[in-house]
N, C-alpha and C positions, 0 to 999 in steps of 0.2 A: 398630458404633454408639458403644460405649465410648471407643473409639480417637478416633472424630471430637470425643466431648463432651471429652475430655480435650485435644485439639489446640487447640479453642475457649477451653478454659480458660487454656490456655499462651499464647495468642495477647494474651492482653491486658497482658503484660506484656513483649511484642515492642517492637523498635524501628525506625524507617527513615530515609528521607531527609530532606533539608530542606526546610521552603519558604521562597519570595523575596517580597521586599516587591511590593506592588502598585503598578507604575509603568508608563509608556510614553513615549514621545519626540515632539517634534515638531519637524521640520527642514523648510528650504526656502530658497529664495533670492530677497534682496528686489531690486528693480529700481525706479528711477526712472519718470517717463513718459515717457523716451526711451529705454526698456528697457535702460538700462545698470544694472551692479551697484552697490547703495550701501554703503559699508561703514560701522563704528562705530554700525549701528543698535542702541540698545539694549533686549533684550526681556526682559520682567519676568514671572513667574508665580509665586505665593504665596511671596514673599521671593527666589525662585531669579532669577537674572538669567544674561544672556551677553549677547555682541555680534556683529553679523555681522562676517565679515573683508572681504578686498578683493575677494573674488569674489560679494560679497553673500550669503554662505551661514552659516548659522546651525543649530544645532541647540540643544535644550533637553529635560533630562529632566522630566517633570513627573507627579503623582498620577495613576491610571486609576481608571473607574468613578466618575467625581464631574464636576460642571460646573465649569469653570474659566474664568478672563478671563486672556489673555495679551495685556499692551500693549508696542506698537512705537514707541518714540522716537527722534527724531533732531533734530540741533539747527537744521537747515534744512528740515525736513521736518515735518508736521503729523502730529498723533500719531493712532495706529490702534489699538483695539480688537477683539478677535476673542474670541467665546466656542466650547470645545470640550469634548468628552465623548468621550475615548478608552479605549479596552479596555487590560486589562492585556498589557502587553510589546506594544504595539500602535506600530508606527512610521508617524507620519503626515504627510505632504510638503504642505504648505502654502507655496504662492509668491505673495507679496503683492507689490504695486503702490504706491507712496506717493508723496504728491504735495505742493505745497507751498500749495496755494491753499484747502483745505477740510478740515476736523478730520473723520474717520471715525469717528464715535462708533456708538452702538446697537451691536446683535449681530450676527454672523456667525456662525451655529451650525453647526458640525462635527460631524458624527455620522458616523463612517465607516462603520459596520455597516449603515446603511439601504441603500444601493446593492446590497450582497450580498445584504439581505432578499428586495428585489424579483426578483432574478436565480436565488433558490432555492438558494443557495450556503451551506453550513454553514461555519460558522469555529470553527476547535479550538485552543484557548490551547495553546502548545507547553509552558508549564510542566505543564500535564496531563499530556500524554505523556510527559515527561521522567520521572513521579513514578509513573504508574500499572502496576502489576505485570505481568508476562507472560513466557513461556518465551521469547518473540522482541520483545521489547520494542521499541518503535520507533512511528512514524505507523502502520503496518498494524496494529499489537497495537491502538490505539483505534479505527480505521475499522472491525474486525470487530465493536465493539459498537453500530455505527449500523443504522437500518433499511435494510432491502435490500441489503446486504455480509454476504456468506457467507463461512465458509472452516472447514473440520473439520480442520485439520493444525497445531497451536501450533509446529510446527519451521517452517515456511512462511509469508514475507512475502506470497504472494500470495494473492489475494481474488477474488470473482466478485460481480457486481451485477448484480442484477435480471435474473437470468437469463442473464447473459453469462459468458464464460469468462475465465482469467485473461490472453489474449491481447486483452480488449478494452477495456482500458483505460488512458488517457491519464497519464503522468506528467509534471509540467513541473519544473523548478527554475529559477527566475530566469528563467521566459518561454522555457526551453531545455530540449526533448525527451528524457528520458534511460531509457534501454533495460535489458534486464535479460539474464542469459544465457542462449543458446539451448540447452545440451544439459542443463541442470538436469532430473532424474525422479525426484527426493524432495527433502522438505523439509529434511532434516539436511544436505544438501549444499550449501545455498544460502549460509550464513553471514551475512554483512551486507547489508541492504540498501542501496542507492545513499544515500538520504537519512540525512545525519547529522543526528541531532534537537539536538545540542549547537550546532548552528549556524542553527539555525530560527527566522525572527522571525514567518512569518504561513503559515497553512496553512487553504486554502479546497478544497472537496471540492463536486462535485455529481453527482449519481445519476442524472441522464438529464436531456433536454430543456436542453441547454447550448447556449450561444451558438453562432453559426459561426465566430469567432475562435479557436475552440479545435479540435484538429486532429482527423483521419477515423478515430476509433473509434466504436463503438456502443453502448458501456455508461456511462463514468464519467471524470471529470475530477479528477485531485487535481492543484491548482497550490500550489507551494510557493515561499518568498520566503526567503532568506537574509538575516539582520541585517546592518547596518552600524554597526558599533560606534563609540563616541563616545569611549572611554577606555579604557586598556590595563585588562584582566581577565583570569582562566583559570578554569577548570573543569576539575576531576578528580574520573574515579568509578572503583572498581576493586569485582569482585566475584568471584564463585567461575566467574562465566563470562566474564570477560575485565577490560578496563577502555577509558576512553577520556579523552584529554585534549583541550583547548580554548583556545585563545588568542586574546585579542581585541587588536589594535595597531592605535596610531594616530599620524600623524605630528605635531609640532609645529605645522604650520601647517593641520592639518585636511585636507589635501589626498588625505593618502592613508590608506587604513584596511584592515585586513584582517581577516579570521577564518577559523583553521586548525583542524582536528581531525584526529586521528590513535585509530584504534579498531584493538583486538586482541578477538577472539571465539575462543572455545571450547567447543562443545556437550557436551564430553563427560559432563559431570554429568546432561545431559538423555538422552542417547543412552544410557548406560548404566543408567538406568532401566528400559529396555525391557526385553523379554524375552530378546531376541536378546544372548547373552553375547559382548563383543567386545574386540580391541585397538582402539582407536578414538585416533588421532592428527591431529585436523585442527587446521590454523591458518588462520584469516580475519583478515586486516589491511589497512586501508587510510588514505590519508594525502589530506585534502581540504582546499582553499583557495579562499576567494572574497576576490578583491583589486580594491577599489573606488578609482579616482583622479578627482577634481573637477577637469578638466583647465581648467574656466573656468566663468562664470556659463552658461554655456549646456551646454557640451559633459561629458559623464560617459563614463568608460569603466571596465570592471569584466571581469575574468577568473573564469573558474570553472573549478578542474582536480581532477580525481582519478585517482587511481591504486589499484589494489588487485590482493591475490592471494589466491586462497583454495586452500589445498591440502586436499585431502579424502581421509584413508588410513584405510581400514576393512578390518578381518580380523574376520569373525565366527567364532566359536567352538561356540557351543552354544546350543540355543533349545528350550524346550518351553512349547507353548499349549494350555492346558485349554480343551474346548469341550463342548458337547453340552446335555445335561439331567440333570437329579438323578438320575431314574433309568437313566440310560444315559450315564455321564460318559465321556468319551474325552480321549485327549491325542494331540498330534503332538509329538515329538522329534526335533530334527535336529543332526547334527553337520556342522561346516565344514571345508572346507580352501581353500586359496586368498585372495586380498585384491581387494581395489578401489582404484584409483588414479588420484584424478580431479583434475584443476588448470584452475583460472579466472583469467587474469591480463587484466583491464580496463585500459585505458587511457582517458581521457577529456578534453578541453579544449575551452574554448569563451569567446571575446570576443564581450563585448555593449558595444555605445556606444549614446547616447543623444543626440539633438542638439536641443536645444528653439530652433527658428527664431524663435520668436515667443511670447506666452503664449497662444495659440492653435493652434499647430501644432508638432508634436513628430516628429522622427522617430527610428527607430531600427534598428541593422544588428546581426544575430546570425551567427557561425560558429561551427561546432562539430564536432567530430571524434570518434568513438566507435570504438576499437577493441580487439576481445575474440579471446584466443588461447586455446581451449577443448580440452581431452582429456579422455576417458570411459575408462580403461582397466581391464579386470577380466576376472578368471578365477576363478570361484566355485562348487566341488564342494560338494553338498550331498548326504548322505543321511541318509533319514528313517524312523522306524518309525510306522506309525500304529494305536493301541490302545486298548483299554477301559482307566480308570483304576482302582486299586485305592481303593473309597470307603470302606473301613473302619477307621474313625478308630484304633481299636485296633490296627491293624497294622503290623508293621516298614517293610511298604512303601507304607504309607499316600501317596496321590498319585502313584508312579509307575505305568509302564505295566505292568500285568499280563497281557495276551492281546493280541498281536502282531495286526492283520487284515491289515496290508500293511505291505510294506516297499518301499524305490525308492530311488533317486536321480536328481540332476538336476545338469547340467554349464551355467553361464551365462559365454557369454564376449563381450567389446566391444574393440574397437580404433575410437573415434570420435573424428575430430580437426575442427577447425572453426577456420577464421581469417576474421573478417568483419570488415569496414571501412566505415563509416558517415560521410559526410560530407553537411553541411546548411550552406547558405547562406539566410539571410532578411532581408528588409526590411519595415520595417512603419513606418504613419504612420498619426497621431492628429489629428484636427481638432476644435475647440470652436468652436462658434457658438450664442451666445445658450442656451437650453434644449438644445441638439441637440449631439450627438458623432458623427462620423464615423472609421470604422475601417477600415484595409485591408492587406493583407499580399501578398508573393510569397515563395514558398520554391521552393528546388531541392535534391532529395536525390538521393545517390548509394550504392547499397548494392552493395557487391562482397563475394560469398560464396564460400567455398573449404570444401566440407565433404566428408568421406569418412566412410563408416558401413560397420563390419563387426561382425556382433551376429547371434550364433546362440544355440539352446538345443537339447539333448538331453535327453530324458528317458527313465528306466529304470524299470521297476516289477517285483519278482520276477527282475529278470535278464532282462527283455525289452523291446527298445527298442521306444517309442510313437512312433508316426507322426502327424503333424498330421492332425486332423479334416477340414481345408478342401481336403486332396489327396486325390483318388481314387486306390485304390490295389486291389492285391489282396486278396480276403477274408483278414482275421487272425483264427483261431481258437485263438489261442494261450491254455493251452500244449497244448491237446490234438492240434493239427495244427502242424506245422513250420511256419513262415511262411518263405516264398520269396521275398518282395516286395523291393524296394531299402531300403535305411535310409538315411534322411534326415533332417535336423533337424527338431524339431517347430516351432522356428521360426527363421528365416533371414532374414536383411536386408542384403544388399550393395548400395551403390551409391556411384557418385563424381560430386560436383555442383560445376563452376566456374559461378557465375551472377553477372551484372550487372542491376541494377534502378534505372533513371532514372525521377524522379518529377519532375512540376510542378506545385504547388499554390498556391493562392489563397484570398484570400477578402475580403468586402467586407461592411460591417456599419453599421446607421446605428441610434443610440438617442436618446432623446426623454425629456423629463418635461414634464408640463404639468397640467392640471386639465380634469374634467369635471364641471362644474355645481362642487358644493362637494366633491368628491372629488378627491384627487390620483390621477393616472395615470402608469405609465412604459410606453412603447413599445421593441421590439427586432426588428429585422429584418434577413436578411443571407443570403447564399449562398456555397458553396462549390464551389470547383473542384479536381479533383484527375485528372493524367494520367500513366500509367507504362506500362513496357515492359518485359518482362522479355527478356533474350537471354542466351548463354551456350555451352558446349560442345554442337555439335550441337543447340541449342535456341534458337528465335526464337520468342517471341510477339510477337502483335500489339497493336497500341495500342491503349488503353481510355480512356475518359473519364467521369468522373461529377458531377454537378451536385448539391447538397445546400443546398435552400432552408431556413433556420429562422426562427423567431418566437417572442418571448414579448411578454404583456404581465400587467401587473399593477396592481389598483387598491385604494388604500387609502380606504375609505369613511369620508365624516365623521360616525363614530359616536363614542357614548362610549368603547366598546371597541376599544382597538388591535388592528385586525385587518388583515391584508393577503391580497388573494385573487390568485392567479397561475395562467395557461393559457402554456402553452408545447410546443414540440415542431416536427415538420419531418420532413424527410427525412434521413436518416443513414446513410453509406455507410463501408465499411470496406475498402480495395483492400487484397489480400492482400498480409503481410509474408513472409521467405521460410518461417517455419514451415508457414504456412498452404498453399505452393504444393508442398510436400512430401509424397507420398503415404503411406500404410502400408509399400509396399515401398521408403521413401526416394527415388522419383523425384520430380524436379521436373516438375509439370505449369506451362507458361508462360501457360497462356490461363484460368488461376482466374480467374471474376469477383469485383467485389467484392460482399461480402455487403450487404444493405438493410436497412434499418429505418424504419419510419413512428412516429415518436416522439407520443406524445399524453399530456401532465402535468399535471392537476389540483392544486391546493395553497392549503392556507389556513394562516396565520401567525398566531397568535394571540399577544400579549405581555400578561400580565396580573401581577398580584401575589399574591402568598400568603403569609399570616402576615409581612406588608408587607415582603416580599423580591420580587425580581424571577424571572419562571419565563417559560416559553415552551413554546406547544403547536404542534407542526408537522406537519400530515396531507397525503400526497398519496396521489393515486389514479394509475396509470397503466397503457397499455395501449402494446405493441411489434408492430407487424404485421410479419414477416419475411420476406424474398423470397431467394432466391439464397443460401441457407443452405449452408455449407461444414461438413458433419456432422464429430464428432470424439468420440474416446473419449478419458478420463482414467484415467491412472493413476498414484496418488501424486498429483503436480502435473507430471508429462508427459504433454502432449497431443498424439495423434496424428490428424490429418486425412485426410478421405477425399480432399481434392484435387478435389472435385467441386462441381458448386451445383446437387444435385438434391434439393434440400427446402425445403420452407417450413415457418415455424412461426409461434409468438407469445410471450408473456409479458404476463401481467397480475397487478396485484396493490396490495396497500394498505400505506404504509409511516404509523407513527404514533413520534413522539420526542416526549418530554417531559422538558424540562431546566431547571435551575434552582437556587438556593440552599437546597435540602432542610435544609444546616446551612449558618448565616450564614458568611459568607468564602469558602465553596465552590462549584465548579459540580459537580452530579451530573447523571444522567440515565437514562431508562429508554426502551428502543426496541421497538417491535413491527413485525415483518413478515409478513406474505403475500406468499406469489408461487405461479404455478403456469405452466410455460412446457411447451410440446411443441412437436413436429417431425412432418411427415410428409414421410416420403423415398419419392420416385418413387409416391407416390400408395398407398403400402401402408396408411397411416391413421395417426392421431396417436398418438406413445408419449411419454413424460417424456423430456426432454433429461436431459444429464449433469448439468446445475446444477440440477435442478429442488428447489430447497428451499422447502418446502412452509409452514414455520412457524420463524420467528425470535425470539426474545426475548434483549435485550441489557441488560446493567445496569450503569454505572458510578457509583461511588460514594466521596464523601469526606466525612471525619468526625475531629472531634477527640475524645482521649480524655478523659472526664470530670474534671475538677478537674487534669488536664496538659494545656495547651494546646499545648506543645512534643512533644505526641505526635501525629501522625495515623495515621488508618487508610485504607486504600484497597482499596476491592474490584470486581474484574472480571469480570463473571459474563456468559456465554455459553450459550445451547441452542438447538439447530439439529435440527431434525426429521432425518431419515435421507437422505441422496443417493443418488440411483440409481448405483449402480457395484458394484464388488466383482466382477464376472464377469469371467471368463476374455475376454484382450483379441482374441480371435478370433470370440468370440460373435457370433451375430447379434441385436441388439437386441431385433429382432421376435419370435425366438424366445425369448430370456432376459431377463426383465426381474427384476433383484433391486436391494435397498434396502440399504444399511447401517445399523447402529444408529444411533439417534439421537447426536449430538455434545452432551455436557454437559459444561462446564470453570467452574471458579469459581479464580480467582487473588486473593491477598490477600498485602497488606503492611502491616505497623507501621512507624511511623519515629519516631525522637528526634531533636530539632534539639540539637545538645551546645555550637553555638556561631552566634551571630545579631547579629553588632554592630549591625544595622539597630534592634535593642531594648536594646542595650548590655547583653548579655547576658555578654559577655567583653570586658574593657577592660585585661589585663594582661598580661604574658610576651609568649611569642613567637606568641601566640593571636591579638595584634594584627592580624598578616596575613592572617587567615582573614576572610571576609564570612560565610562560612556554613560550618560542619561539620556533616555527621551521619552516623550509624549506623544502618543497619535491617535486616530480616529480611522476607524474601518466601518463601511458601509456593506453589509452581505446581501446580497440580491438587488443591485444597485437599480434597475429598473421594474422593481419588483413585478415579475414573471411569475404565472402561477405555474408552474412544473408539477405533475401527477406523478406519482410512484405506484397506486396501484387504483384500484374500483372497488366502490360497496356497491355490492347487488342486493337491491331491494327487489322483493318481489310482490305484486298486487293480486289477492285471490281472485277478484272481480272481472279484473282486464287478462287475466292469464300471462300476462306483461312483466318482464324483469327490466329493472332499469341501472345501467351502469351509472354510479354517481362518481366522478373522480375525487382520489385523496389527494390534495393538494399539500405541496411542501412549505417550506416556510418561505414569508415574506420579507419586505424589506425591514433589515434590522440594522440599529447602530450598535458599536462598540468602540470603548475607549480603553486602549491600552499603555502602560508603563512598564518601559524597561530599563534595567540599571545593568551595568557591568562593573565588577570592582576588580 
């Protein structure tokens, strides 16, 4: 307790990252009545001005979070005025048709967030993501503070939403679906998330009830847009965990623009804070670029590319975990030999082109290739002592094992290799007609998977080999009677799979805005189709088809209070991806059916002012009825499926989020979530699913240090009740139900802006080249909570007992960060 108090006092003098000016950008193409581009149009706003180029393109940086009037003038065309309200860092596209016979006065009010509000989409500011502390900072770090989003692993970028698992979440970057590695089994192996937060412009997130235009997953959609730079710039960040560099580049004629990022990550600081002492030499690095080309007023091209290489080399040395009770303290001491060498190389490239045939019709073509080469090789030999701990404070052996109850050893071996190639081609169409919008899309996907699995485990206790309980063997009465049965590995998985999956999918949807009496209403209805077939060596699955109708309805009553009510849902299918086809023995089952879910989401969005500052309270009540469920177990972040559809289930809950300016000029929020999800396999009865996270509290808070406005404080706090898990992977969940301990974590950061040229903080010397310069201190796991991700099961041949020893996550860690903006 005293240590925590001293830390809190010390934090008052700590420093952190820079804050940036609240700005946004409006861009677009100006056409005449014949749909021809108009050049030399003057665009004015608050003393700032620009001109459209020969293609009619313009862009203008404007202040955010205030009402602005943008004026368009031309020597031969009538003046146009537009009133806009844009959010911080928002990139809003506004295409204008100017004419020569009337002046367009009055106001065209453009508030981009209204559309997302009625769709039930949560928008997150990129600047918040870049500054909130976290052991695995990034977009996923912020998502874990939202209601309905759960994770109890700070080293992982994986998250579960409303009772789903990690494989049930869609992730798009610039409308292009992205994928995560296949063979990852622990969070510390993951390294870098695909999304580079330094390149991000917009982040939208939907936790359920999403529209038909989004793909075929059961749980959530994360829709990310990378920015289009308007001038040269650079961002640099370095810390004890690695560093990153991003560069914005724009050609003189504004036709070409590119944003490129390079990242390096080393988790040694975090991994070495765990109980297992290791030699740990990982290298996680990637380079990513988004290139845009404005070919003409109607045609745009872009390229998104990523190359990443994650090398994970792990050599455990020793470990001691204390557990038990005050009256009966126990400890597990382990001595290791061997090492783990994993490697994940991914290559991703996508081309996207947008053709604006007219002001009411737009076509998009998207083509992408994802290639991953993965290997998971390890031989780790562990020798352990299980015994009672010397709890005598005055003893020379205090904290050591004083009496050994059991000894044993364990050997884990794996030679797993995977080569996956995924190709996508897609065409989308957008039609606007009065207050109606029609969208459609057709997509073809080919997945080629080459997978070889060889992994086994041998367990020895007191010199006697332990056979697996799931195998019927002769009676084992060791050590009193000699065992004469065969010696087999405790776990043994061997398989080779060469498979191809061909998919055809498409969607069509209609959206409209209107009035119901004096109330504003929004409608959306659509349907998705998905056809797939699995083939391969000695494998031929049947062709399967699903149809998924979905709808949304929102109403904004003509009340004094600013409220929106929304109901959404429909039928959602998740055709199996490769991981879902592979059973616990590593064998591909080609005829696994799509999991099915009926969603119903009721929500209320209430915007109000408190202390004369904006706030929003969003409440959502949801229910999911699940059919054809493919049951699974989770070990750390590794999911093993049964590869059948022998279960049904449900998920129900309530999510509440209050966000706003608790401190003027900053956004903070408080989240609460209640969830209950159960499954019934083969009519055995309902039991908790592995992601049954009953209660969740999340807090994201920003503040200024009193009397020192250049110092900011960031707090990221999460509390989750314990997940079902930690039982042996072979255990029947109907016979063995166990929950891990509650997950509690607080990360805090303090920051000091050294240079901020937007406020005239620095105006001399070589510092002129910096727009911002900041240094900061982050403290991960502020209160040093012991959070367990799994259990290690130790077996004692004499007592016939098995002991569950928790595998704890990271302890308190300090990190220093330096950031600069040019």
